[in-house]
N, C-alpha and C positions, 0 to 999 in steps of 0.2 A: 387520423392516420394520413400523413403527407407523403404521397408517392415520390415526389421529387427528393425529399429528405432520405427516403428509403434507398433510392438509387444512388444518391451521394454517399450514403453510408457504405453501400456495397463497393463503390469505387475507392473509398478511403481504405477499406480493409484490403482490397486488392493491391493498393499502392504500398501498404505496410508489408504485405507478403513479398512483393517485388523487391523492396528495400533490403529485407533480410536475406532473401535468396541471392541477390546481387552481391551481398557482403559475406556470402558463404556460411550462413547460419543454417542449421538443419531444423526444419519444422517438426515438432513432436506433438503427440496427442496422448495425454495421460488421463487416468480415471477422474471422474467427478465425485464418485462415491469412494470413500476411504475408510478402512477399518481403524486407522489411527491418524492423529493430526499432530503437527507441531503446536504445543500449547502456547496460546497468546492471551494473556490475561485481559487485554482490552477488547477482545473480539468475541462476540457470541455466535455460536454456530447452530446449524440445523441438524437434528438427529433423526434417523429413520431405522427401520428394522428390516433386515433380509430374512425371509421365512422360506424354509425348504423342507419338504417331506424327508429328504435324504440327509440334509446337512444341518438341520435344526434352525434356530433363530439366532441371529447375530446383529449387534448394533453397528451401524455405519453412519458416516457423517458426510454432509455435502461440503466440499472443500471451500475454504475462504480464499485460497490461492493454490496454484499448482506446485508451490515450492517443494513440498515434501517429496513429490515424485521426481521433479526435475533435478533435484540434487542427487537423488539416487542414480539417475542417468549420468550425471557428471562424474560420479564416483566410478562408473563403469567405462569411462573414457569417451563419452559422447561428443566432446568438443563443444563449440559454440552452438547453442540451441535457443529456439524461441517457440512460443505457443500463444495462440489466441483461443481462449476458453471461457466457459461460463464459470463464475464463482458466486459464492453465497455468504451473506452475513446477516445474522438475525439481530433483532432489537435495535435497529438503527432507524434514522428518520426515513420517511417516504416523501419524495417530492422533487424539488428542483435539482439537487445534486446527488440524491441517493435513491437506489432501488435495491431491495434485498437480493435479487438475482441480477447480476451485472456481467458484462463482458470485460475480460482482462487480457492485456498483452503482457507477457512476462518473458524476459530474455536474460541469458547468462553468457558473459564473455570471458573466455579463458585467458589467463595471463594478463588480466586487466584489473584496475582498481576503480574506486568510485569516481575519481577525477577523470579517468579515461572514458567512463560512461557518459560524462557530460558531453564530450565531443560526439559520441555516437548518437545521442538523442538530438543534439543540434543538427546533425546530418539528416536524421530522420525527419525533423521538422522541415528542413530545406526541401526534402524530396516530396513533402506533402503540400507545399505552398504553390499558389499560382496567383494570377492577377486579382482573383476574387477572394483571396484569403484575408481575413480580418487583420488589421495592422498590429494587433497585440501578439501575433505569432512571429514577428520578425526577429531575426538573429543579428548579432550574438546575444546570448542570454545575459541578464544582469546576475552577477554572482556575489553573494554576501554570506559571511559566516553568521551563525546564530549569535555568537559573541558580539559581532559587529552590529547587528540590528537591535539587540537589546541596549547597547550603548547609544546608538544613534536615535532610536525612537523614544526610549523611556529612561535613558541615563542610568541603567543598571549594569554593573560590572559583574557578569556571571562568574568570573574567576574568584570573586570575593563572596560568592553566595553558594558555596559548595555544600553547606549543611542546611537541614530543614529550617533550623532556627533563623538563619540569615536570610534565606529566600522568603520565608514567612514574613519577616519584618518588611522587606521590600514590597511584598504583595499588599500588606496592610496599609502601607503608605500610599499605595495606588488606590486605596478604597475598597479592596476586596475583603470579604469575610472568609476567614480560614477556619475550617472545622478541625477538631482534634484528630480525626481519622485521615485527613488529607496528607498524602506523602509528598516528598520533594517533587516527584514527577507530577502529581496532581496539581500542585501549586504552580509549577512551571507551565503546565498546559493551560491553566486558567489565565495566567498572565499573557501567554502567547496568543490565545484565542481572542482575548479582549482588547489587547493593546498593540500587538505586533501584526497579526494576520490582516486586520482591516486596513492597515497603513501601507501594505506592500505595493510597490509600483505596478501599474497595469499596462504601461506602454510597451514593455517587452516581457517575455517569460523571465521568471525569477527563480534562480536556484539558491536555496538556503542550505548551507553545508556545515559539517562538524556539529552534530547534535550532542547534547550532554550524555555522558556515559551512564548517568543515573537512569536514563530511559533505556531499559534493558531490551535488547533485540540481538539478532544474530549478525550484527555488524562488528567488524574489528574495532578494537580500541586504537585510537591514534596515539602511538607511543609517546610517553613523556607529557601527555596533556590529559585534561578531564573530558575529552571529546571522543566520539565514535566516528568512523569513516562512513558517513551517511549523508545523503542529501534528499531534499524534497523539492519538487518543481511546482511552481504556481504559474498559471496563465490567466490573465485578466482577473486575478484575485482568487482563483479556484485551484485547490490542490489537485494535481493531475498525476504525478508520478513520484515514486519512492525508490531510492537506490542505496545499496550497501557495497562496501568491500566485504565480501562474505567471510564470516569467521570460519577458519579451516582447522583450528586447533581442537582436537577431540575433547580434551578436558574442559576447555572453555565452553564448548557447545553443551556438554553434559551438565555443567553448572547452570547455564542459562535455562535449559529445558527443565531442570528440576525446580529452579526458583519460580519460573513462570507457571509450572504445574501446581505448585503450592498456592500461588496467588489465585489461579483459576479455580482450584478446589474449594477455596474459601468464599468465592463470590460468584462463580459462574452458574448460570441456569442449567446449561448442559456442560458436563465435564467430560470431554472426549478422552478416549483411551490414547495412550502414547506408546510408541515403540521404544521400549527401554534400551534397545541396542542401536537406535538410530545414530547416536553419536559416533559409533564405531566406523561409519563410512568415511569419517573425516580422519583418514590415516595418512601416512607419508605419501601416498599416491594421489590424494585428493588435491587437485590443482588450485592455485590462487585464482580467484575469479571475482567478477562483479555482477550482481543481479539487479535488474530494474523491473518494477511492476508499474503498469500504466493503465488507467481506466479508459477503455475504448469509448464507452457511452459519453463520458465527459469530453473526450477528445473530439468526437463527432459533433457534439453540441457546440463546442468552441469554434471548430473549423467552419461550421455552417451558420454561425451566428444565431443559433436557436436559443431561446430563453431558458429552457429546462430540458433535462435528459428525458423527461416524459415525451418530448417531441421527437426523440430520435430512437426510441425503443418501440418495437412493433406493438407489444402488449404490456404497457407499464403496469406495475403492481398496484399503483394508486387506482387505476381503472377497475382492476379486479376487486379490490377492497370495496369500492363504491358499488359495484354490481352485487357483491355479497350482501352489503347493507340494504340495498333496494329489495333484494329477494327476501331477506329476513323480515323487513318491514311489511312486505306484502303478506307474509305468513302469519303475522301477529293478528 
């Protein structure tokens, strides 16, 4: 436990709050325990039980992000909001870049889209930098579309690979083995993780924008294209933030939630309940907006030049697991 890093972490979080307050965002605090979640087929969640003599037993879930509650606030007219909160994801790696319990910064900007949010996060980075900040934090960001990096790094034209058969052929030519159960998204992700992500520039932050619409999420489709209005931010090769132009059409939201729930029900270890009426908040009064989720632990790690998020979290999960193992071995 490094006291200097703890102090720097506290200072960074204070700077983040100052940035959003200066820009007239309202800080909110929403529940960590939720009775329903937005289904995400790629994320495993933690389940727990609320027990009460008077109210009975009910299943609750630790939130993987505060999105479900923050969008409810937006539907009530909250305006620009941000939150720094604990979030939880199960069945992920433990170590350098991952911790099952992590701190997330999430914010929503009204009357903005995903491209507007790039300017906001660049301004946030400028507010966090000083003479000691690592050089890989410098602005402006490098901005490349997913289509562009596929062409540049591996000579694949994604516009010509819109079916599973076509992208499978490209993947096999790269030497990847494709299983019968692999979807278009699975194949895309394997190509990306093996051949694109390791080659991303590290001298500046990199924004990759316009992700394929086959990767289902609550981001608007970019009209007339096979892309969604979404970007991800990489700093020194590490994924740090994710952004959408938020889908505000209720029928589209309903279709996405239903399709993700079906996927989740067929493969998830914990299948969370969903609010079947959640899509109804996206009515004519729900404003156009853009949301960004950023990992605070990774941000602190990068800003302080620490080699692992284990060095910027007070009680990293890896230490807890090691202690449990030591205790179990002593009892044998």
